[in-house]
C-alpha positions in Angstrom: -9.2 -23.5 -9.5 -7.7 -26.9 -10.1 -4.5 -25.8 -8.4 -6.5 -24.7 -5.3 -8.5 -28.0 -5.2 -5.2 -30.0 -5.6 -3.7 -28.0 -2.7 -6.7 -28.6 -0.6 -6.7 -32.3 -1.2 -3.0 -32.4 -0.6 -3.4 -30.6 2.7 -6.1 -32.9 3.8 -4.1 -36.0 2.8 -1.1 -34.6 4.6 -3.2 -34.0 7.7 -4.6 -37.5 7.6 -1.1 -39.0 7.2 0.1 -36.9 10.2 -2.9 -38.0 12.3 -2.2 -41.6 11.4 1.4 -41.2 12.3 0.5 -39.8 15.7 -2.2 -42.4 16.4 -0.3 -45.4 15.0 1.8 -46.1 18.1 -1.3 -46.3 20.2 -2.7 -49.1 18.1 0.1 -51.4 19.4 1.4 -52.0 22.9 4.9 -53.4 23.3 5.7 -53.0 27.0 3.8 -54.3 30.0 3.2 -50.8 31.3 1.7 -49.6 28.1 -0.5 -52.6 27.9 -1.7 -52.2 31.5 -2.8 -48.6 30.9 -4.8 -49.7 27.8 -6.3 -52.7 29.7 -7.6 -50.4 32.5 -9.7 -48.7 29.8 -10.7 -51.6 27.7 -11.0 -54.8 29.8 -14.6 -55.7 30.5 -13.9 -57.8 33.6 -11.9 -55.0 35.2 -14.7 -52.4 34.5 -17.3 -54.7 35.9 -15.2 -54.8 39.1 -14.9 -51.0 39.1 -18.7 -50.8 38.9 -18.9 -52.8 42.2 -16.4 -50.3 43.7 -18.6 -47.4 42.5 -21.5 -49.0 44.3 -19.5 -49.2 47.5 -18.8 -45.5 47.3 -22.5 -44.8 46.8 -23.1 -46.8 50.0 -20.6 -44.5 51.8 -22.6 -41.5 50.7 -25.9 -43.2 51.7 -24.5 -44.0 55.2 -23.5 -40.4 55.7 -27.1 -39.3 55.1 -28.4 -41.3 58.1 -29.5 -38.2 60.1 -30.6 -36.2 57.1 -34.2 -35.0 57.2 -36.8 -36.6 54.8 -39.9 -35.1 53.2 -43.1 -36.7 52.0 -45.7 -35.0 49.7 -49.0 -36.7 48.8 -52.1 -35.7 46.8 -55.3 -37.6 46.4 -58.7 -37.1 44.8 -61.4 -39.3 46.1 -64.2 -38.5 43.5 -63.4 -38.3 39.8 -67.0 -37.5 38.6 -67.6 -34.4 36.5 -67.8 -31.3 38.7 -66.6 -33.0 41.9 -64.1 -31.1 44.0 -63.0 -33.7 46.5 -59.2 -33.5 46.9 -56.6 -33.5 49.6 -52.9 -33.0 49.9 -50.3 -33.1 52.7 -46.6 -32.4 53.1 -44.5 -33.8 56.0 -40.9 -33.2 57.0 -39.3 -35.7 59.4 -36.0 -35.1 61.2 -34.4 -38.0 63.2 -33.3 -36.8 66.6 -32.3 -39.8 68.5 -31.7 -43.2 66.9 -29.0 -45.7 67.8 -29.6 -47.6 64.6 -28.9 -44.4 62.5 -25.8 -43.7 64.6 -24.5 -47.2 63.8 -25.3 -46.5 60.1 -22.9 -43.6 60.4 -20.3 -45.9 61.8 -20.3 -47.9 58.6 -18.8 -45.1 56.6 -15.2 -45.8 57.3 -15.2 -49.6 56.9 -17.3 -49.3 53.7 -14.9 -46.7 52.3 -11.9 -48.8 53.2 -13.6 -51.8 51.6 -14.1 -49.8 48.4 -10.4 -49.0 48.3 -9.4 -52.6 48.9 -11.8 -53.9 46.2 -10.4 -51.3 43.8 -6.8 -52.5 44.6 -7.8 -56.1 44.3 -9.4 -55.5 40.8 -6.2 -53.8 39.7 -4.0 -56.6 41.1 -6.1 -59.2 39.3 -5.9 -57.3 36.0 -2.1 -56.9 36.4 -1.6 -60.6 36.9 -4.1 -61.6 34.2 -2.5 -59.3 31.6 1.0 -60.5 32.6 0.1 -64.1 32.0 -1.4 -63.4 28.6 1.8 -61.5 27.6 3.9 -64.3 29.1 2.1 -66.8 26.9 2.9 -64.6 23.9 6.6 -64.6 24.9 6.8 -68.3 25.6 5.2 -69.2 22.3 7.3 -66.7 20.4 10.5 -67.9 21.9 9.5 -71.5 21.3 8.8 -70.8 17.7 12.2 -69.1 17.4 14.0 -72.0 19.0 12.2 -74.5 16.8 12.9 -72.5 13.7 16.6 -72.6 14.6 16.3 -76.3 15.1 14.5 -76.7 11.7 17.2 -74.7 9.9 19.8 -76.9 11.3 17.9 -80.1 10.5 17.3 -78.9 6.9 21.0 -78.2 6.5 21.9 -81.7 7.8 19.2 -83.3 5.7 20.6 -81.7 2.6 24.1 -82.9 3.5 22.8 -86.5 4.2 21.0 -86.5 0.9 24.2 -85.4 -0.9 26.2 -88.0 0.9 23.7 -90.6 -0.1 23.9 -89.5 -3.7 27.7 -89.9 -3.5 27.4 -93.3 -2.0 28.8 -92.3 1.3 25.5 -92.2 3.3 22.6 -94.4 4.1 18.9 -94.1 3.5 18.3 -94.7 7.2 20.3 -91.5 7.9 18.2 -89.5 5.5 15.0 -90.9 6.9 16.0 -90.0 10.5 16.5 -86.4 9.5 13.3 -86.3 7.5 11.3 -87.6 10.5 13.0 -85.2 13.0 12.4 -82.3 10.6 8.7 -83.2 10.1 8.2 -83.4 13.9 9.9 -80.0 14.4 7.7 -78.4 11.7 4.6 -79.9 13.2 5.6 -78.5 16.6 6.1 -75.1 15.1 2.7 -75.1 13.5 1.2 -75.9 16.9 3.2 -73.2 18.6 2.0 -70.7 16.0 -1.6 -71.6 16.8 -1.0 -71.1 20.5 0.6 -67.7 19.7 -2.4 -66.6 17.7 -4.7 -67.6 20.6 -2.5 -65.6 23.1 -2.6 -62.6 20.8 -6.4 -62.7 20.6 -6.5 -62.8 24.4 -4.2 -59.8 24.5 -6.4 -57.9 22.2 -9.5 -58.8 24.2 -8.0 -57.4 27.4 -6.2 -54.3 26.0 -8.2 -53.5 22.9 -4.9 -53.2 21.1 -3.0 -55.2 18.5 0.1 -57.0 19.8 3.3 -57.3 18.0 4.7 -60.6 19.0 8.3 -59.8 18.2 8.2 -56.6 20.3 6.1 -57.7 23.3 8.1 -57.4 26.6 7.4 -57.8 30.3 10.8 -56.7 31.5 9.2 -53.6 33.0 6.5 -55.6 34.9 8.4 -56.0 38.2 11.5 -54.8 40.0 14.6 -56.8 39.5 15.0 -57.6 43.2 12.6 -58.7 46.0 12.4 -57.1 49.4 15.5 -57.6 51.5 13.9 -59.4 54.5 11.6 -62.4 54.2 10.3 -62.2 57.7 9.1 -58.6 57.6 7.7 -59.1 54.1 5.5 -62.1 55.3 4.4 -60.1 58.3 3.4 -57.1 56.3 1.5 -59.3 53.8 -0.3 -61.2 56.6 -1.7 -57.9 58.0 -2.1 -55.7 54.9 -2.6 -57.8 51.8 -5.8 -56.9 49.9 -7.8 -60.0 50.8 -6.9 -59.5 54.5 -8.0 -55.8 54.4 -11.3 -56.8 52.8 -11.9 -59.5 55.4 -11.0 -57.2 58.2 -13.5 -54.5 57.0 -16.1 -57.2 56.5 -15.6 -58.2 60.1 -16.0 -54.5 61.2 -19.2 -54.3 59.2 -20.5 -57.5 60.7 -19.8 -56.3 64.3 -21.8 -53.2 63.4 -24.6 -55.4 62.0 -24.8 -57.2 65.3 -25.2 -53.9 67.2 -27.8 -52.8 64.7 -29.9 -55.9 65.5 -29.7 -55.1 69.2 -30.6 -51.5 68.4 -34.0 -52.7 67.1 -35.0 -53.1 70.8 -34.2 -49.5 71.6 -36.6 -46.6 71.0 -36.0 -43.8 68.5 -37.2 -40.2 68.5 -38.0 -38.1 65.5 -39.4 -34.6 65.0 -42.3 -34.2 62.6 -43.7 -31.1 60.9 -46.6 -31.4 58.5 -49.4 -29.5 56.8 -52.4 -30.9 55.1 -55.5 -29.6 53.3 -58.7 -31.4 52.4 -61.6 -30.0 50.3 -64.8 -31.8 49.3 -68.4 -30.8 48.8 -69.4 -28.1 51.2 -66.6 -28.6 53.8 -62.9 -28.1 53.7 -60.2 -27.8 56.3 -56.5 -27.2 56.8 -54.3 -29.1 59.3 -50.9 -28.0 60.5 -49.0 -30.0 63.0 -45.5 -30.1 64.7 -44.6 -32.8 67.1 -42.2 -35.4 68.4 -42.7 -39.1 67.6 -41.4 -41.8 69.9 -41.1 -45.4 68.5 -40.4 -48.5 70.6 -40.7 -51.6 68.5 -41.5 -54.9 70.1 -41.5 -58.4 68.5 -39.9 -61.8 68.4 -38.3 -61.4 65.0 -35.5 -59.3 66.4 -34.4 -62.3 68.6 -33.9 -64.6 65.6 -32.2 -61.8 63.7 -29.7 -61.5 66.6 -29.0 -65.2 66.5 -28.2 -65.1 62.7 -26.1 -62.0 63.2 -24.0 -63.7 65.9 -23.4 -66.7 63.5 -22.4 -64.3 60.7 -20.0 -62.5 63.1 -18.3 -65.8 63.9 -18.0 -66.6 60.2 -16.5 -63.2 59.5 -13.9 -63.7 62.3 -12.9 -67.1 60.8 -12.8 -65.5 57.3 -10.3 -63.0 58.5 -8.1 -65.6 60.1 -8.3 -67.7 56.9 -7.4 -64.7 54.7 -4.4 -64.0 57.0 -3.2 -67.6 56.8 -3.6 -67.7 53.0 -1.8 -64.4 52.5 1.2 -65.5 54.7 1.3 -68.8 52.9 1.3 -67.1 49.5 4.0 -64.6 50.6 6.2 -67.5 51.7 5.5 -69.4 48.5 6.4 -66.6 46.1 9.5 -65.7 48.2 10.9 -69.2 48.1 10.0 -69.5 44.4 11.8 -66.3 43.7 14.9 -67.6 45.5 14.9 -71.0 43.7 14.3 -69.3 40.3 17.4 -67.1 40.9 19.5 -70.2 41.2 17.6 -72.0 38.4 18.3 -69.1 36.0 22.0 -69.3 36.6 22.0 -73.1 35.8 19.8 -72.7 32.7 22.1 -70.0 31.3 25.1 -72.3 31.7 23.0 -75.1 30.1 22.3 -73.0 27.0 26.0 -72.2 26.6 26.9 -75.8 27.0 24.3 -76.9 24.5 25.6 -74.4 21.9 29.1 -75.7 22.4 28.0 -79.3 22.2 26.0 -78.7 19.0 29.0 -77.0 17.4 31.3 -79.8 18.4 29.0 -82.6 17.3 28.4 -80.9 13.9 32.2 -80.8 13.3 32.7 -84.3 14.6 29.9 -85.6 12.4 31.4 -83.9 9.3 34.7 -85.5 10.3 33.1 -88.9 10.5 33.5 -89.3 14.3 29.9 -88.7 15.4 26.6 -90.0 14.0 23.6 -88.1 12.8 21.8 -89.0 15.9 24.3 -87.1 18.0 23.7 -84.0 15.8 19.9 -84.3 16.0 20.1 -84.8 19.7 22.2 -81.7 20.1 19.7 -79.6 18.1 16.9 -80.9 20.4 18.9 -80.3 23.5 19.7 -76.7 22.5 16.0 -76.0 21.7 14.9 -77.5 25.0 17.5 -75.5 26.9 16.6 -72.2 25.3 12.9 -72.8 25.8 13.4 -73.7 29.4 15.5 -70.6 30.0 12.8 -68.3 28.6 10.2 -70.1 30.7 12.3 -69.6 33.9 12.9 -65.9 33.1 9.2 -65.3 32.7 8.3 -67.3 35.8 10.8 -65.3 37.9 9.3 -62.0 36.6 5.9 -63.3 37.5 6.9 -64.1 41.1 8.5 -60.7 41.4 5.3 -59.1 40.1 3.3 -61.1 42.6 5.6 -60.0 45.4 5.1 -56.4 44.4 1.3 -56.7 44.3 1.2 -58.6 47.6 3.4 -56.1 49.5 1.6 -52.8 50.2 5.0 -51.1 50.6 6.0 -51.9 47.0 2.6 -52.2 45.3 1.7 -49.4 42.8 
């Protein structure tokens, strides 16, 4: 009996451990693609945007039903006193036959559907960039901490040497104090960077719902390693097909339809009506059945003012499209030029890091040989830390520009 219970508990424990082993990797996200998949499920801002897209798609279905028939059923009882039998009911079915306004409603189907697609793409683009920037903050702070830690290790080594030389009568208290001050500043900077890293990790968890592992976070898979081959064709495509431009163009189409709908209010409409009603009360009752055609021709001054407002809104939609095109082209040129300059900048910064390492090594040896001062060594440590931090920042900035290019360009966007 005890053996069976033990085996049962052991089996349950093994199953739980296996489940945890399977689920554990999903608790963390190391690559950008993994984090993006998780963010699409967990991010509240993104899901709010998708709710708006869902509403657009409901509008599409509503527009498709413009010529669907409608039914009305009513029941009433006029006298509620005891024993009274005064009641009536009616049922009416209405089928639109001829209506320019309803025809224009059908014309809204395609632009509203295209607008839903554009808004969905815009929401995904915004999430992609927002997530990247959070992960980039983690990487920047992580690498800054690593660089500062290397600097601190070097300063601690040099401080111990300066203290030893001071004890032997070959160093000065000023030299020791210089190292102590530099070391304290570096340690304070590391504390600040760790605070920034914690904030970035909280933002990452807020977006993805997952825990981030700072040492394993990577955005190397966020964007292609090269931009499109031709700047001119890239800018032209973005000017015409970027998501904000598509949204503005569909908004213009809808406003053009809205202007026509205002004018359609002056036109008559024809509907077919079929109804049946029954009324009973006191000593009399009757049943009424009718089938007919209803002709409506509205007249009023309100339509004129509506037409004026619609014309103004149309002009605004036209200018909004032009503005969206100009902004898209300007952004395309900006990220393209930025990508070009960052390619050159990265080459220079890589050389700077190598030169800073060689300078540090040379200054340490020269200082130990009595040729250089402690200030030269301290400066070399700082120069190396600055060069490495700048290199990481440039690499992240280049990846962000390539990601922006991919999101702007409909040919390369996911």
